[in-house]
C-alpha positions in Angstrom: 18.7 -56.7 -26.9 17.2 -59.9 -28.5 13.9 -59.6 -29.9 11.7 -62.7 -28.4 10.8 -65.9 -31.0 7.5 -64.4 -30.5 8.0 -61.4 -32.4 9.4 -62.8 -35.7 6.8 -65.6 -36.1 5.5 -66.3 -40.0 2.2 -66.7 -38.8 0.0 -63.5 -39.5 -2.6 -64.9 -37.0 -0.6 -65.4 -34.0 -0.7 -61.0 -32.4 -4.5 -62.1 -33.0 -5.0 -65.4 -31.6 -2.8 -64.2 -28.5 -5.2 -60.7 -28.5 -8.4 -63.1 -28.2 -6.9 -65.9 -25.0 -6.6 -62.5 -23.4 -10.3 -61.0 -24.1 -12.0 -64.3 -23.4 -9.7 -64.5 -19.8 -10.3 -60.5 -19.2 -14.4 -62.5 -19.2 -13.4 -65.4 -17.2 -11.8 -62.9 -15.1 -14.8 -60.4 -14.6 -16.7 -63.0 -13.6 -15.4 -63.4 -9.9 -13.6 -60.7 -8.3 -12.9 -56.6 -10.2 -9.8 -56.7 -12.1 -6.7 -54.0 -11.5 -3.9 -53.9 -14.3 -0.9 -51.5 -14.0 1.9 -51.7 -16.9 5.8 -51.2 -16.0 8.8 -50.4 -19.1 11.8 -50.8 -17.3 15.3 -49.9 -19.0 14.4 -46.1 -19.1 16.8 -42.9 -19.4 17.7 -42.5 -22.9 15.1 -40.8 -25.6 14.6 -43.1 -28.5 12.2 -44.0 -31.2 10.9 -46.9 -29.2 10.5 -45.1 -25.7 8.6 -42.6 -28.6 6.3 -44.8 -29.7 5.7 -46.8 -27.0 4.8 -42.8 -24.7 2.1 -42.7 -27.3 0.4 -45.1 -27.5 -0.2 -45.2 -23.6 -1.1 -41.6 -24.1 -3.5 -42.9 -26.7 -5.0 -45.0 -25.1 -5.1 -43.0 -21.7 -3.4 -45.7 -19.9 -1.6 -45.2 -17.2 2.2 -46.5 -17.2 5.2 -46.9 -14.5 8.3 -46.5 -15.3 11.4 -47.9 -14.3 14.8 -45.4 -14.3 18.3 -46.3 -14.7 19.8 -43.2 -12.5 23.0 -43.6 -13.8 21.7 -42.7 -17.6 19.4 -39.8 -16.8 20.4 -37.3 -17.0 19.2 -33.5 -16.7 19.1 -33.0 -20.3 17.6 -36.4 -21.1 15.1 -35.3 -18.5 13.9 -33.0 -20.2 13.5 -34.7 -23.8 10.9 -36.3 -22.1 8.7 -32.9 -21.0 6.4 -33.3 -23.3 5.3 -36.8 -22.6 5.3 -35.3 -19.3 3.3 -32.8 -19.8 0.6 -34.7 -21.3 0.9 -37.0 -19.3 0.8 -35.7 -16.1 -1.7 -37.8 -14.8 -0.8 -41.1 -16.5 2.9 -41.7 -16.2 4.4 -42.9 -12.7 8.0 -42.7 -12.6 10.7 -44.9 -10.3 13.9 -46.1 -9.4 15.2 -48.8 -11.0 18.6 -49.5 -10.1 22.1 -48.0 -9.9 23.3 -48.7 -13.4 21.4 -51.5 -14.0 25.1 -54.0 -13.7 25.8 -57.3 -12.9 28.3 -57.9 -9.8 27.4 -61.8 -9.8 30.7 -63.3 -10.8 28.1 -67.0 -10.9 24.1 -67.8 -11.0 21.9 -65.4 -12.5 22.6 -62.0 -13.1 22.0 -59.2 -10.2 23.4 -55.9 -9.4 22.2 -56.4 -5.7 22.7 -59.2 -5.1 25.0 -61.3 -2.5 28.5 -60.9 -4.4 28.2 -57.5 -3.0 28.9 -56.5 0.7 26.4 -54.0 2.6 27.7 -51.4 2.7 28.4 -50.7 -1.3 24.5 -51.6 -1.1 23.6 -49.1 0.4 26.1 -46.7 -1.6 25.0 -47.4 -4.8 21.7 -46.9 -3.6 21.5 -43.7 -2.2 23.6 -42.2 -4.4 21.2 -43.5 -7.2 17.7 -42.2 -5.3 20.2 -38.7 -5.0 20.1 -38.9 -8.8 16.9 -38.9 -9.4 15.7 -36.4 -6.4 17.8 -34.2 -8.0 16.9 -34.0 -11.7 13.0 -35.5 -11.0 12.5 -34.0 -7.8 8.4 -34.8 -6.6 7.4 -36.7 -10.0 10.0 -39.7 -8.1 7.4 -42.0 -6.4 9.3 -44.2 -3.5 9.1 -47.9 -5.3 12.2 -49.7 -6.9 12.2 -51.7 -9.6 15.9 -54.0 -9.4 17.3 -54.7 -12.6 16.8 -58.2 -13.9 13.8 -58.1 -10.8 16.3 -59.5 -8.9 17.9 -58.2 -5.5 19.5 -59.4 -1.9 16.9 -59.4 1.5 20.3 -56.1 1.8 19.0 -54.0 -0.7 15.6 -54.7 0.4 17.0 -53.5 4.2 18.0 -50.2 2.9 15.4 -49.4 0.9 12.5 -49.9 3.2 15.4 -47.9 6.2 15.0 -45.3 3.0 11.5 -44.8 3.2 10.3 -46.8 -0.8 7.2 -47.4 0.2 7.7 -51.0 -2.3 9.8 -52.9 -4.5 7.9 -54.6 -7.8 9.8 -57.9 -8.9 8.3 -60.5 -10.8 5.6 -63.2 -9.1 7.0 -65.2 -6.6 10.2 -63.8 -6.2 12.9 -64.3 -2.9 14.1 -63.2 0.0 10.4 -62.2 0.7 10.6 -58.3 1.5 10.9 -57.2 4.9 8.4 -56.3 7.4 6.9 -52.7 5.7 8.0 -52.8 2.5 5.1 -53.9 0.1 6.0 -56.6 -2.5 4.0 -55.4 -6.1 5.1 -58.4 -8.6 4.8 -58.4 -12.4 3.5 -61.7 -13.7 3.2 -60.9 -17.5 7.0 -60.6 -19.7 5.4 -58.7 -22.6 9.3 -59.0 -24.7 12.3 -60.8 -23.2 11.5 -64.0 -23.5 13.8 -66.9 -23.2 11.3 -69.3 -25.9 12.3 -70.9 -29.0 9.1 -71.6 -30.7 6.5 -68.5 -31.5 4.1 -71.1 -30.4 5.8 -72.4 -26.8 6.3 -68.4 -25.9 2.3 -67.6 -27.2 1.3 -70.4 -24.5 3.4 -69.6 -22.0 2.3 -65.5 -23.0 -1.3 -66.7 -22.7 -0.7 -68.7 -18.8 0.9 -65.6 -17.7 -2.0 -63.3 -18.3 -4.7 -65.8 -16.7 -2.6 -66.4 -13.2 -2.0 -61.8 -13.5 -6.1 -61.4 -14.6 -6.6 -64.7 -12.0 -4.6 -62.0 -8.7 -6.1 -58.8 -6.9 -3.6 -56.3 -9.8 -2.4 -58.4 -12.7 1.2 -56.9 -12.8 2.7 -56.3 -16.8 5.8 -55.6 -17.9 7.6 -54.1 -21.2 11.2 -54.0 -22.7 10.6 -51.3 -25.2 14.3 -52.3 -26.5 13.3 -56.0 -27.7 10.1 -54.4 -29.5 10.1 -54.3 -33.3 7.0 -53.7 -35.1 5.0 -56.8 -33.9 5.4 -56.3 -31.1 4.4 -52.7 -31.5 1.2 -53.9 -32.9 0.7 -56.4 -30.3 1.4 -53.9 -27.1 -1.9 -51.4 -29.7 -4.4 -55.0 -29.5 -3.9 -55.0 -25.6 -4.0 -51.4 -25.0 -7.4 -51.2 -27.3 -8.2 -54.5 -25.4 -8.0 -52.9 -21.9 -9.3 -50.0 -22.6 -12.9 -51.5 -24.2 -13.6 -52.9 -20.2 -14.4 -49.9 -17.6 -14.9 -52.6 -14.9 -11.0 -53.4 -15.2 -9.3 -50.5 -13.2 -6.1 -49.2 -14.9 -3.6 -47.9 -11.8 0.1 -47.3 -11.2 2.6 -47.8 -7.9 0.7 -44.3 -6.5 -3.1 -46.1 -6.3 -0.6 -49.5 -4.1 0.9 -47.1 -2.0 -1.6 -44.9 -0.9 
């Protein structure tokens, strides 16, 4: 996966500028209603150096993390390899389903695993297999929330999720189609790593815009992709975790808090 221009900048002060900008936005937001924040990490299943480093940071700052697990990638052996993190972060980590194979099936347009190119029967089959696989491997650790790959899915998938007993779907803010009644929509506002801006300065400005909108919302969702992270990306993440931990008025939550 490509590293964002934000984390390839030659400006040694860029990440601190972002941290300071987010701090100002937090102070502005706290002048109104209370702030709720959740972090979501996508493409989870394969243990790696980046995965361990990310998990270690959240454990160190005792900040919760929602982990979107790709069913076809998860195995009992890989789940067991994560046992130490699960034990140490029993009350911090919220594991949920992220597609089935994380494969694009759209011949045209934007990538989707559960988009209009697939029939309702095929969508039902894959979602059912994915849920059954994770239930078998993860058991009670699985939370009934679904994150579609690329933050997109069609109405057939949303209907299947509702009928299957999922409590919520988590996509990018403003995603369509709208979730049917009875299926909660939990949007993410901030994309830390899968950014497409060609310059670091533009990426910084757009990132701060996303934080401003998110922190002004009832719940601010922040999306991570650990496979797109280099050392500067980890440094910014640590800046943010440290910053959020400074404010007791900020409630750090997971999907469990939102669907209970």
